[in-house]
C-alpha positions in Angstrom: 29.2 25.8 18.6 25.6 24.6 18.9 24.6 22.7 22.1 23.4 19.2 21.8 19.8 20.3 22.6 19.8 22.7 19.6 21.2 20.2 17.0 18.8 19.4 14.2 17.2 15.9 14.6 17.5 13.8 11.5 14.3 11.7 11.4 14.3 8.0 10.7 12.7 7.4 7.3 10.5 4.4 6.8 9.3 3.3 3.4 5.8 1.7 2.8 4.5 0.5 -0.5 0.8 0.8 -1.5 0.1 -1.9 -4.1 -2.9 -3.7 -5.7 -4.7 -4.1 -8.9 -5.5 -1.5 -11.6 -8.0 1.1 -10.4 -8.2 -0.1 -6.8 -7.5 3.4 -5.3 -3.7 3.6 -4.7 -3.3 7.1 -6.1 -6.4 8.3 -4.2 -5.1 6.9 -0.9 -1.7 8.5 -1.2 -3.4 11.8 -2.0 -5.8 11.5 0.9 -3.2 10.8 3.6 0.0 12.7 2.4 0.9 15.8 4.3 2.6 17.2 1.2 1.1 17.5 -2.3 1.6 14.0 -3.6 3.8 13.2 -6.6 1.6 11.5 -9.2 2.6 10.0 -12.5 -0.9 9.8 -14.0 -1.4 9.7 -17.7 -4.7 9.6 -19.7 -5.8 6.1 -20.9 -5.8 6.1 -24.6 -6.8 3.8 -27.4 -3.3 2.3 -27.3 -4.2 0.5 -24.0 -7.1 -1.4 -25.7 -6.3 -5.1 -25.5 -3.5 -4.5 -23.1 -5.0 -3.1 -19.9 -8.0 -4.9 -18.4 -10.7 -2.2 -17.7 -13.3 -4.7 -16.5 -15.0 -3.2 -13.4 -13.3 0.2 -13.9 -14.6 1.1 -17.3 -15.0 4.8 -16.3 -11.3 5.2 -15.3 -9.7 7.9 -17.5 -6.1 7.9 -16.2 -3.5 5.5 -14.9 -0.3 5.5 -12.9 2.7 4.9 -15.2 5.5 5.0 -12.7 4.6 5.6 -9.0 2.8 7.8 -6.6 4.7 9.4 -3.7 3.6 11.0 -0.4 4.9 11.7 3.1 3.5 11.4 6.6 5.5 12.8 9.6 4.7 10.7 12.6 7.1 12.7 14.9 10.3 14.7 14.6 12.1 11.4 14.8 10.0 9.4 12.4 8.8 10.0 8.8 6.8 7.6 6.6 7.4 7.7 2.8 4.6 6.2 0.8 5.2 4.7 -2.6 2.1 3.8 -4.7 2.9 1.1 -7.3 1.5 1.0 -10.8 -1.3 -1.5 -11.1 -1.1 -2.8 -14.7 0.8 -6.0 -15.5 3.0 -4.1 -18.0 4.5 -2.0 -15.2 5.2 -4.8 -12.7 8.9 -4.8 -13.7 9.2 -1.7 -11.5 8.0 -3.4 -8.3 11.3 -4.9 -7.3 13.0 -1.5 -7.4 10.2 0.1 -5.5 10.2 -2.7 -2.9 13.9 -2.2 -2.1 14.2 -1.1 1.5 10.5 -1.2 2.2 9.5 -1.7 5.9 6.1 -3.1 4.8 3.3 -2.9 2.3 -0.4 -2.3 2.0 -2.3 -4.3 -0.6 -5.5 -2.5 -1.6 -8.3 -4.8 -2.6 -11.6 -4.3 -4.4 -14.3 -6.9 -3.6 -15.7 -6.6 -7.1 -12.3 -7.8 -8.4 -10.5 -9.7 -5.6 -8.5 -11.7 -8.1 -6.6 -8.5 -9.0 -5.1 -8.7 -5.5 -3.4 -12.1 -5.8 -0.3 -10.8 -7.7 0.5 -8.2 -5.1 -0.1 -10.7 -2.2 2.2 -13.3 -3.9 4.8 -10.6 -4.5 5.1 -9.6 -0.8 4.7 -13.1 0.5 7.6 -14.4 -1.7 9.9 -11.6 -0.5 8.8 -11.9 3.1 7.7 -8.3 3.2 5.1 -7.8 5.9 1.8 -6.5 4.6 -1.8 -5.7 5.5 -4.8 -5.8 3.2 -7.1 -2.7 3.0 -10.5 -3.5 1.4 -11.5 -0.3 -0.4 -15.2 0.1 0.2 -16.1 2.2 -2.9 -18.9 4.7 -2.1 -19.2 3.3 1.4 -20.5 0.0 0.0 -19.5 -2.9 2.3 -20.7 -6.1 0.7 -18.1 -8.4 2.5 -16.7 -8.7 6.0 -12.9 -8.7 6.5 -13.1 -12.4 7.4 -14.8 -13.2 4.2 -12.1 -11.3 2.3 -9.4 -13.1 4.3 -10.9 -16.5 3.3 -11.3 -15.5 -0.3 -7.7 -14.4 -0.5 -6.4 -17.4 1.5 -4.6 -15.1 4.0 -3.0 -16.3 7.2 -4.7 -15.1 10.4 -1.7 -12.9 11.2 -2.3 -10.7 8.2 -4.4 -7.7 9.1 -7.5 -7.2 6.8 -9.3 -3.9 7.3 -12.3 -2.3 5.5 -11.5 1.2 4.6 -12.4 4.2 2.4 -9.2 5.5 0.8 -10.8 8.9 0.2 -10.9 9.5 3.9 -7.7 10.5 5.6 -8.4 8.9 9.0 -9.5 5.6 7.4 -6.3 5.6 5.3 -4.2 6.2 8.4 -5.8 3.3 10.2 -4.8 0.9 7.4 -1.2 2.3 7.4 -1.0 1.8 11.1 -2.0 -1.9 10.4 1.0 -2.1 8.1 3.3 -0.8 10.8 1.9 -3.3 13.3 2.4 -6.2 10.8 6.0 -5.1 10.4 6.5 -4.8 14.1 5.0 -8.3 14.7 7.2 -9.8 12.0 10.3 -8.2 13.5 9.4 -9.5 16.9 8.8 -13.0 15.6 12.3 -13.0 13.9 13.9 -11.8 17.2 12.2 -14.6 19.0 13.5 -17.1 16.5 17.0 -15.8 16.8 16.9 -15.9 20.6 15.7 -19.5 20.5 18.6 -20.7 18.4 
């Protein structure tokens, strides 16, 4: 019989969604931060998407996520994060409810050239009371806005973290994911306070 000290520890699994508009960098982020080769469901953009997918601002994009991206980060032997990147186009939004089931929190990636593409994801998580942070993907290191300017443009509450990042960089991506975990912790603490005050 194995002793208690030699028993295998089953880690707690936490699920985080990475969402945002089409071409904002969700697949790139999962790939940059995952410790395992990420699962990607990328397909080439064809003429069939003309008039359906809005390529404004991402005209050079050649592929798109048609289901989800998946990656993993081991925080400790007791804690593992599973990352689920959502598809960005309107026609795949029907999948978001299933992907959101059981999520601890979410990251909304934003592109300052197309901030309006972030509203649907923000509305989705706010309406379901899923804690989230906003990561502003600074393409090619270009930072044309401050996080406070983005907060105001997206009409975000002061409690929602807004962080400038480069999703190609592992450390930058980790920083934003830590902000999601902090947002989830803060929401859980607020709910406990409410319950204790009843």
